N, C-alpha and C positions, 0 to 999 in steps of 0.2 A: 229276855229269854228265860224258860226256865232253864235248868238245868238235863232233867228227860227229855224236850225238846232238843236242846242243842246233841246229847249223843242222838239220837235218834236218827241229825237230821248227820251225824260223820260217820253212821253207820256207812247211808243211804251214799256220800260220797264214794264212803267206801266201797260200794258195791258198782261203784260207776268206775273206778279213777284202776279200780284193785290194786291201791296205796296211796296210803298217806303221811301227810305230815308233821307236824305236831306241831312246830313252829307256825307254817302256814292255818294253822286250823285256829292257832289265837292271833291270827292275822284277821280273819273273816271274820272269824267271832266276837272279836276285840274283846279278851281275854288276856292272863299271862300261858305263858306254857309252861307250870306250875297247874294252873288250870285246866288244862286239853294231857296234861298227861298223869292226871288220874282218873280223869272220865277214858283212857284207852286202860288203866289197869283194871279198876270196877267194870268194863265192858270185854275187857282179858277174862278177871277172872266167872263172865258172866259169861263164858264163849262165846263170845261172839266176833271177837278177834285175832288175833293174834303181835304180840307185840316187837317192834325194830326196834334194832337203834335208831331215836331219830324223827321215829311213826309209827308204824301198825301195819299190816297186811292182810286177807283174809284169814278163817279159818283155816275153807280149800284147799286154797289156793298156792299150785304147786310152783314154782319158778325154776324150770327146764334150762332158762339160759342164765350164764353170769351176768356181773352188770360188768359194767365198760370197763376197757383195762383201766385208762385213767379215777377211777373212783373203787376200784379193786388192786388200784396195788397205788392207793396214797399217800401219805405221808402218816394214817392212822389217829386211833379216834385216840388218849390218854387213859382207856383201858382198856384197850385192844394192844397198846403200846405196852402198859405191865405186863399181859400177860405175856407178847414177845419177845419182852426182857426178861423176864422170871425162864423163858423154855430153852433161851438160850443157853443160861448157864448152869443147865442141867449137861451139860453137849462136854465127854471131857475128851483128855486125849489123847490122839487116834484111835475114838470111838470111830462106829459106821453111823454115817445116820441117815436116814431119809427126810426130806424135806419137802411135801406135796406143793400145792400151789393156790392154795387158797389167797387171802389177800392177808391174813393173819401167820401166815407162813411167810409171805415174803416181806412182812413186820421184822422178823427176828432175826436177817438177813445182818438189821444197821448194829445187831448186838453181836456176832459171833466177834469170836476170837480169831485178830490179824496175826498174830503169831504163834501160838498155837499149830501144831499140825489134825487137823482129821479130815475123814474121808464124807461127803457127802452125796445121797443115792438119788436123782431125782425124777420125776413126770412131767416136769414142767418150762419153758420154753423159757422164758420172762427169770423163774426162779436158774436155770442152766446159765443165761447169757450176763446175769449180776454176779455171780460166783467166778466163775472163770478166771476173773479180776484180782481173786485174794490168792493171794499164794501161794498160802498155805493149806489151804484148799485143796484137795485130788476131786476131784468132780469123775460124777457119771451120769449121764441121762440115759435117760430106759426113751425106749423105742416103741415104735404102734403111726397107730392112726392116728393124726394131729386135728384136735379141734379149732373149728376157725377163729370159733369163737372166745375157746381159753388159754388156746395154746396149752392144754393136757391131754397128754398122752390116757387113754387109761379102757383100754379094748382090750379083747382075749390076747393079744402078742404082746404087750405094756403088763398082760398078768404072769405070762410065760419070760418074762425075760426077766421080773420080777426073784421071780421063786428062785432064780441063779446067786443070787447075793444071800445072807446071811449079817442081820442088823447087830447092832449093841442096843442104838434107840428110834425107834421112831414117830414122829409130830402128824396127830391127823385130829382129823374138826368135824363138823358137818353140821345141816342147814338145824338138825335139835339135841337136844342131851336131856335126857331124862334119866331117872331110876331103870329105864328100861334099855338103855343104851344110847348109840351114836345113829343119830336116822339121818338119813339126804331124801333128794327130789326122785333121783336117778341109780335105780339099781344095777348101773355101771359101772357108778363110780362108789356105791355101794362096795361092789365084790372086790375090785382094785385094791381098798384099803382095808379089805379083811386082809390079799394076801398079802399087805405089807403086816400087817399084825402076826401074822401065821411065822413070819422070816425073823420077827424083829426079838428080842432080848428085852426089851419094856415098851411097853407102851405109853404115850405121854399124849393125854387130850389134854383140846387148844379150846375153852370152851368163854367167850365170853355173855356174861348175864344176859342181853335178848335171846344164846343158845337156851340158856339154861330150863325145863320144866317143859319144853317141846318135843312137839315129836310130827318127823311127816311120814314123806310115803315107805322110803325103802331102808329099812331095819342093815345097820353098817356090821356093828359086835354090838353082844349085850353087855351092862354096864362090868358087871362082873370082871370080865376077861383088861378089860383098863387096871393098868400099874397107880394111874397118879391122874386127878383131874388140875388144869391150872384154869380157875375162874379171877371174878373179879368183883372191892366190893361192890358191887348191883348185885351177884345174886341174888336169888333167894332164898334165905335160912331154911326153908323147908326141905326147899331141893336137893341144900347139898346136905342134908340131916341123910335123906332119904338115900344119898351114893352114900352116904357112908355108910349107912344101916348095912349096906351089899357089901362090905367089904374094902371096899375102896376106899382113896388119903385122896381129900382137896383140900387142895393151897389156894388160900384168898389174895391174890398177887398186889401188892401195896400198887396204889400210882404212883407218875412218875414226880418224882421233888427239883429235880435238874438235869442239864442237857447233858449227861454222864455219857451218854451213845456215841459211838466214832459212827464217822462218815463213812458213808457208802462213797 
């Protein structure tokens, strides 16, 4: 099969299934995973799809539902863990910190200090249930309408309650991070994140490489409002330069080389 024929079939599968996995495609077409990754990269550059970790989704796809909890709050990939570990290192003694309910936020928890006192504010049941076992952390759970699919609270009541706090640091993420800013699929989630940014002295964006250079439906923040973007070695150099040109510092997290993380 010619390369162009394979890519056409990949596009047809993507349109039919709304998601493709590189390993599955490699098995289907009897080629290496690296060959499929090259196909997906070229197709992304042609505007035919959006690459994700391990595969791709359609350009026009808006994923309104979160991943199942078993996937969202798993062990995390090495590059995501590298970002989570570096992010946790920015928390100082007695800081008040917002940690949201994304998978990469959950990944931070295993790297949090078990001795240094600080405060965590969250709108995620999963995060709250985990950190309540850490004696050195004072924690607050924002109230509001509970989303059964994600376990997060991001409605107008949650926004009203978070405004009552003053934060030293917040960690935010989104479905896309580009020189235009952070974006997501849902306007209500974007509104909540904007409010968290407004009450925080410092805002750090957690941006795995698969989200870099992606723009989604609802704009959360313009990029210049961020203090720092933490990404990984897979992030496109051109996107990093574009963000830095906006006056925002970008730090590339090194991959984990040991098992120094504390256990939960």
